[in-house]
N, C-alpha and C positions, 0 to 999 in steps of 0.2 A: 415574295411574289412581286412587290412593288419595284424592287431592284431589277428583277428580270424584265418587267414591263418597260422600265425606263431604258434599259440597255437595248431592248428590241426597237424602241422608238428612236433612239439615237442611231442605231444601225440603219433603220429605214431612211432617216433624213440624210445620212451620209451617202447611202446608195442612190438616193434621188439626186443629190448634187453631182455624183459621178456620172449618172446617166445624162443629166442636163448638159454637163460639160462635153461629154463624148458626142452627144447629138449636135451641139453647136459646132464642134470642130469638123465632124464628118459632113454635115450639111454645107458648111461654108467652104469646104474644100472641093465641092462639086464644081465642074467647069462652068456651068451656066451662071451668068451674073444676075443679081436680083433685078437690076434695071435694064436688062438687055431687051430692048424694044426698038425695032427699026422705025417705028412711027415717032419716036421721041428723038429730038436733036441731041447729038453727043454732048453739047455744052450743058444742056439741061440734065442729062444723065450724070455728068460730073458734079453738078451742084447738088443733086439729090444724094449721091454717094458721099459727098463731103458732109452733108447735113446729118447723115446716119453713121458717120465715121467709117464708111466702107472703103475709103481711099487710104486708110492707114494699115499697118501690118496686122496680121491675124491676132497676135497676142494683145495688141492695143484694142482691137475690136472686142475681144473676149473680156477685157477689163471693163469696157463701157457696158457690155451686156450684163455682167455680174453687178456692176455698180447700180445700174438702173433698176435691177430686180431688188437689190437690198435697200436702196434709198427711196425709190419711187414706186416699187412694186409694179414696174412697167416691163412687160415681156416683149414689147415691140408692137408694131402695127403691120397689118397685111398690106402688101404692096401691089399685088396683081389680082387676086380673087376679089377682095373687098378693099380697094385702095383707101388708106387712111384710117381704117377701123381697127380698134384694139383687137389683138388676136383672140383673146378670150371672149370678147363680144361676138366675134365671128363664130367661135365654137358654140356659144350659147344659142345661136340661130339654128344649129343643126344637131344639138345634143338630145333633144326630146325623143325623136324616133329611134335613135341608136340606143339610148338607155332603156327604153321600153323593150326593144328587141333583145338586148343582152340580158336584162334583168329577168324578164319572163322566161327566157330560154333556160337560165340558171334555175329559176323557181320551179320550172317544170321538170328539169332533168334530175334534180336531187331527190325529191320524193319518188319519182318513177324508178330511178336506179335502186333506191333503198328497198322499195317494194319488190321489184323483180329479183334483186339479189337475195332477199330473205326467202322468197318463195323457192328459188332454185336451191338454196342451202337446205331448207326443211324438206324438200322433195328430191333429195339427192338421188341421181341415177334413175329417176322416174321420168315419165313423159313431160311434165312441166319443166323439169330441169333441162332435159334435152332440147326442148323447144326454145327456152330462154337462152341457152348456150349458143344455139344456132343463130338466133337473132342478134346476140351480142357480137358474134364474129362478123356478121354482115354490117351492123351499124358502126363498128370500129374500123372496118376495112374500107368502107366506101366514104368518100369525102362528102361534106355537108352540101356542097353545091349540086352534087348529083341527086341527092334526096330532094333538094329544092326544085330541080327541074322536073323530077318525077311527080312531086306533089302539085307543082304548077300545071302539068299536063293532066293529071288525074282529076283534080278538084277545081279546075277552072275551065278546061275544055270538055272533058268527058262528063264530069258532074259539076255543073257551074254553081258551086257553093261560095266561093271566095273570088275576089278580083284577081286578075292576072298580075297586075302591078300595084304598087302602093298608091293609095289615093291621097295625093298631096293636098286636096281640097277638103279633107275630112274636118268637120267642124267640132266634133265631140271626141272624147277619149274612146268611146265605144266604137265609133266608126274607124278611128285610127287602129285600134286593137284588132278589129275585123280584118283590116288590110294587112296586118302583120302576123296573122295567125299561122299561115303557111311558113314564112321564114322562121318564126319562133319554133315550130315543130322541127323544121329541117336542122336548125342549130342544136336542138335539145337531144336528138337521137344519139349522137356520138358520145357526149358526156354521160347520158343516162346509162348507156351500155358499159362505159368504163367503171362507173360506180357499182353497177350490178356485178361485174366480173370480180372486182376487188372484194366487195362485201361477201360474195358467195364463198370465196376462198378463205377469208378470215372467219366467217361464221362456221364453216365446216371444221376448221381447225379448233375453234373454241368449243364447239359442241362435243368434241371428243376429248376434251381436257379433263383432268382429275377434279379440279375445283367445281366444275359443273356437275360432275357425278356426285360430289359431296352435297351440292345444293339439292339435287334430286332425292338423295337419301334422307335429307332433313325434312322432307315432306312437300317441297315445292313441286307444282305441276310442271309439265314440259313447257307450257306457254310462259309461266312465271319465271322459270329458269332462263329462258331465252331472252325475255324482255328485261329482267332485272340484272342479269349478269352477262350473258353471251353477247347480246346486242350492244351493250354499252362498251364492253372491252373491244369489240370489233370496230367501233367508230373512230378510235384513235388513229390507226393507220389510214383509214378512209379519208380523214381530214387532209392528209397530204395530197390527195388527188384533186382537191378543190382548187388549189393554186394553178397547176397546169391546165385544169379544166376551164377556168375563167379566162386565162390567156388564150386557150384554144378557141373558146367561143368568140372572143373579141377578134382573133385573127380570121376565123371563119366568116364573121360578119362582114369583113371587107369585101368578100366575093358575093355573099348573099345579098348585100345591099345593092350591088350592081345588077344582079339577076332580077330582083324585084323592084328595082328603081326606087330604093328607099333613100331619101335625101338626108343621109346621116353623116357621121364623122368619118366613116370608112372611105366613102367616095371623096370626101373633102381632103383626106390625107393623100390619097392617090393624086388628086388634082393639084394639090400644093406642091408635091414633089415634081410632077411633070412640068408645071409652069415655072418652077423655081421660086416660089414664095417662101423664102427660107425662114422668116420669123414665124409664120403660121405653121410650117412643118415642124419646127422645134417645139412649139407650144402643143401641138397635137401629140407628138411623141412623149412629151412630159405628161400629158393628161393620161394617156394609156399606161405609162409607167407608174403613175401615182395610183391608179386603180389597182394594178397588180401588187404594188408594195403594200397598200392598205389591206388588201386581201390577205397577204402573207402575215401581216401584223395581227389581224383579227384571228386568223387560224392559230397562230402561235399562242395567243392569249387564251383562246377557247380550249386549248389542250387541258388547262387546269380545271375547267368546268366539266370536261368529259371524264378525265381520269384524276382522282384525288391524289395519286402518287406523284404526278407531275406538279400539282399545286403545293404539296408538302416539300418536294425537292426545290421548287422555286423559292419558297420561304426561307429555306436554309441557305 
């Protein structure tokens, strides 16, 4: 298991390096210059480009970029949005609302999807199953920003329970969470439906298997057989849905943040691309990629905790 863990960690770091390199080259090949500003004299722009090695060939710029990361842990500084500020300090100013939004959306969607999928499987072909299946189709088919607009209209205009937009002046975590309730729900509906759909199919297949019939003949009740055997075996393939689900939530939050005026990293990524703040754009892409890769790593390692067969195979 240790060898498997180290191999997955090495693959994660290699993938991160490849993503970082591709992001650098793609962003730098964009036609807009970092210091393209009509209010700044051309002589000043040339001096700034020389200071940051932007007057040199691309492969030389890439060398300095990697060298600064390895030797100084310096990923560059924002040039346009926050001139002169370290890129990760810029991210730190916008990370809190984004992380609360994404984390609680995930925290809500996983148990909701598991509960709905379990109910649908145990009540197969009955009205709870039909109702949940209908809702699953709706939640998967409709984009999250549509649900965001519907929730915004329903619970801010018709029933004024929540603010229309994010309250940037919120002093406490409770006030901030109250402002983020509707976008959290809007982001969680699609992933919860995805989990419910997969879990329903896996549980139905497991409930009709021979080993579960053997467990029932040994004296286990239906609830005991489902919890101890069927449910645990069905979680292994469900873990694969967590990875695209997290990336889907992060991608959907880019639009949701704009709808609810959340001052998060999604809006900052869009702004950095539009204005041509290349160093900040690369840092934001690396941040999102790191979250996805860490999630993949954690899910891979958690397989051994869910299914002992994987743990034994990893040890060999």
